[in-house]
C-alpha positions in Angstrom: -23.1 -21.2 -6.1 -22.4 -23.9 -8.7 -25.2 -26.0 -7.2 -27.7 -23.2 -7.3 -27.1 -22.5 -11.0 -28.3 -24.7 -13.9 -26.2 -23.0 -16.6 -22.4 -23.0 -17.4 -20.0 -22.3 -14.6 -16.6 -20.6 -15.2 -14.3 -20.5 -12.3 -11.3 -18.1 -11.7 -8.6 -18.0 -9.1 -4.9 -18.2 -8.2 -4.3 -20.5 -5.4 -6.9 -23.2 -6.3 -7.5 -25.0 -9.7 -9.7 -22.8 -11.9 -10.7 -22.4 -15.5 -9.2 -18.9 -15.7 -6.0 -18.5 -13.7 -2.6 -16.8 -13.6 0.7 -18.5 -13.7 4.3 -17.3 -13.5 3.2 -14.3 -11.4 5.8 -11.5 -11.1 5.0 -8.8 -8.6 8.6 -7.5 -8.2 7.8 -4.2 -9.9 5.6 -1.9 -7.9 2.6 -0.7 -9.9 2.8 -3.7 -12.3 2.0 -7.4 -12.3 3.3 -9.7 -15.0 1.7 -13.1 -15.4 0.7 -15.8 -17.8 -3.1 -15.6 -18.4 -4.5 -19.1 -18.8 -8.1 -19.7 -20.1 -10.0 -22.5 -21.7 -9.4 -20.6 -25.0 -5.6 -20.6 -24.6 -2.9 -18.7 -22.8 -0.7 -15.7 -23.2 1.7 -13.4 -21.4 -0.1 -10.4 -19.8 0.7 -7.3 -17.8 -1.7 -5.5 -15.3 -0.5 -2.0 -14.6 -1.6 -2.2 -10.9 -0.3 -3.5 -7.7 -1.6 -6.3 -5.4 -2.9 -9.8 -5.8 -6.4 -8.5 -5.0 -6.2 -6.5 -8.3 -5.0 -9.6 -10.1 -8.0 -11.5 -8.8 -10.2 -8.7 -10.2 -8.5 -9.0 -13.5 -9.1 -12.7 -13.6 -12.7 -12.2 -12.8 -13.0 -9.9 -15.8 -11.0 -12.4 -17.9 -13.5 -15.1 -17.0 -16.4 -12.9 -18.1 -14.6 -12.2 -21.4 -14.0 -15.9 -21.9 -17.7 -16.6 -21.6 -18.2 -14.3 -24.6 -15.5 -16.1 -26.6 -12.9 -13.4 -26.4 -9.4 -14.8 -26.9 -6.6 -14.5 -24.3 -4.6 -12.1 -26.5 -7.5 -9.6 -26.7 -8.0 -9.9 -23.0 -4.3 -9.2 -22.3 -4.4 -6.2 -24.6 -7.3 -4.7 -22.7 -5.8 -5.5 -19.2 -2.7 -3.6 -20.3 -4.7 -0.4 -20.5 -6.2 -0.6 -17.0 -5.2 1.9 -14.3 -6.3 2.3 -10.7 -8.8 5.1 -9.8 -7.5 8.0 -7.7 -6.6 7.1 -4.2 -7.0 3.4 -4.8 -3.5 2.1 -5.1 -1.9 4.9 -7.2 1.8 4.6 -7.3 3.4 8.0 -7.2 7.1 8.4 -8.0 8.7 11.6 -6.8 11.8 13.3 -8.3 13.4 13.3 -4.8 13.8 9.5 -5.1 10.9 8.2 -2.9 7.6 6.5 -3.8 4.2 6.9 -2.3 1.4 4.4 -2.8 -1.9 6.3 -2.4 -4.6 3.9 -1.2 -6.3 6.5 1.0 -9.9 6.2 -0.4 -10.9 3.6 2.2 -9.7 0.9 4.6 -10.5 -2.3 6.4 -8.3 -4.9 8.0 -8.1 -7.2 5.0 -7.5 -4.4 2.4 -4.9 -2.8 4.7 -2.9 -6.1 5.1 -3.2 -6.8 1.3 -1.7 -3.4 0.5 1.1 -3.9 3.1 1.9 -7.2 1.4 1.9 -5.4 -1.9 4.6 -3.0 -0.9 6.8 -5.7 0.8 6.6 -7.9 -2.3 7.0 -5.1 -4.9 9.4 -2.7 -3.1 12.7 -4.6 -3.4 15.2 -1.8 -3.5 13.8 0.7 -0.9 15.8 1.6 2.2 12.6 2.1 4.3 9.1 0.8 4.0 6.7 3.1 5.8 3.1 2.3 6.5 0.8 5.2 7.5 -2.5 3.6 8.5 -5.5 5.7 9.5 -8.2 4.5 11.9 -10.6 2.0 10.2 -14.2 3.0 10.9 -17.4 1.0 11.3 -15.8 -2.3 12.3 -18.2 -3.0 15.1 -17.7 -4.1 18.8 -14.3 -5.8 18.1 -12.8 -2.7 16.5 -10.1 -2.2 19.0 -8.9 -5.8 18.8 -9.1 -5.7 15.0 -6.9 -2.6 14.9 -4.3 -4.1 17.3 -4.1 -7.4 15.3 -3.7 -5.4 12.1 -0.8 -3.7 13.7 0.8 -7.0 14.7 0.4 -8.3 11.1 2.0 -5.1 9.7 4.8 -5.5 12.2 5.5 -9.0 11.1 5.4 -8.2 7.4 8.9 -6.7 7.0 8.1 -3.0 7.1 10.4 -0.6 8.9 8.1 2.2 10.1 4.5 2.3 11.2 2.4 5.4 11.8 -1.1 5.3 13.1 -3.5 8.2 12.5 -6.5 9.2 14.7 -8.5 7.3 17.3 -7.9 3.6 17.1 -4.8 4.2 14.9 -3.2 4.1 18.3 -4.1 0.4 18.6 -2.4 -0.2 15.2 0.8 1.4 16.6 0.5 -0.7 19.8 0.2 -3.9 17.8 3.1 -3.0 15.6 5.3 -2.4 18.7 4.3 -5.8 20.1 5.5 -7.3 16.8 8.9 -5.6 17.2 8.6 -2.4 15.3 10.5 0.3 17.2 9.8 3.1 14.8 6.0 3.3 15.5 4.2 6.6 16.2 0.7 7.9 16.6 -0.7 11.1 15.2 -4.0 12.7 16.3 -4.9 14.0 12.8 -3.9 13.4 9.2 -2.6 17.0 9.1 -0.2 16.2 11.9 1.1 13.1 10.1 1.4 15.1 6.9 3.6 17.7 8.5 5.8 15.0 9.9 6.1 13.1 6.6 7.0 16.2 4.7 9.8 16.9 7.2 11.1 13.3 7.3 10.6 11.6 4.0 13.8 10.9 2.1 15.3 9.2 -0.9 14.8 5.5 -0.9 11.5 5.6 1.1 8.5 3.6 0.0 5.4 5.0 1.8 1.9 3.4 1.9 -0.9 5.8 2.9 -4.2 4.2 3.8 -7.3 5.0 5.9 -11.0 5.3 6.1 -12.5 8.3 4.3 -13.5 9.9 7.5 -9.9 10.1 8.6 -8.9 12.0 5.5 -5.5 10.4 5.0 -5.6 11.7 1.4 -4.5 15.0 3.0 -1.1 13.4 3.7 -0.7 12.6 0.0 -1.8 16.1 -1.0 0.7 17.7 1.4 3.5 15.6 -0.1 2.5 16.4 -3.7 2.3 20.1 -2.8 5.9 20.0 -1.4 7.7 17.6 -3.8 7.5 17.4 -7.6 6.6 14.1 -9.2 9.0 12.6 -11.8 8.3 13.9 -15.3 6.4 10.8 -16.5 4.1 10.9 -13.5 3.3 14.6 -14.1 2.0 13.9 -17.6 -0.5 11.2 -16.6 
């Protein structure tokens, strides 16, 4: 795009050299990313109260735009600290019973699913079990079955302990996870079935990712958990 544009170009990124970038990235705390924001106008420590490198990339894109308007890194960092994820898009829910649910049930595709799986494996360091509940991903085209199966394999290789697939081609996710060595892999015909199972089986120390396309309604799983278990006090006041 640089060659198609006659004006100024400001790049942003993490893995490649860029004008606006992040260094000293710390993703060890789920729901928060600490990093050093580096821009042509200077650098400063910054905190983004979200999970996932994809959200950090979004923050750097915003920081690049701010830099074009001459906004200093300290002001950018102060603004980023106030950001929060929309509902069902990576919300981190801490429950009084001692388990955590990451609600990313608004939508799903193979890339976003794997990104969120990586997020819980990087940020969940003290959990006893990492559980991925992945709903069928819709509108993927003629290769949809293969894409679901490969996603299952990637999840299985990521370091999670339990994989549940929900509805339709969620079964291919389960099959792929089993091929990658996950023994605790189950398929549920509906989100309501998965919700009943999770309410009965979730326990202290669990870290649960819930994700799926809107048509699969995996948000019903999160709703069932919230109805049965109270959040920690700080979560209830948000």
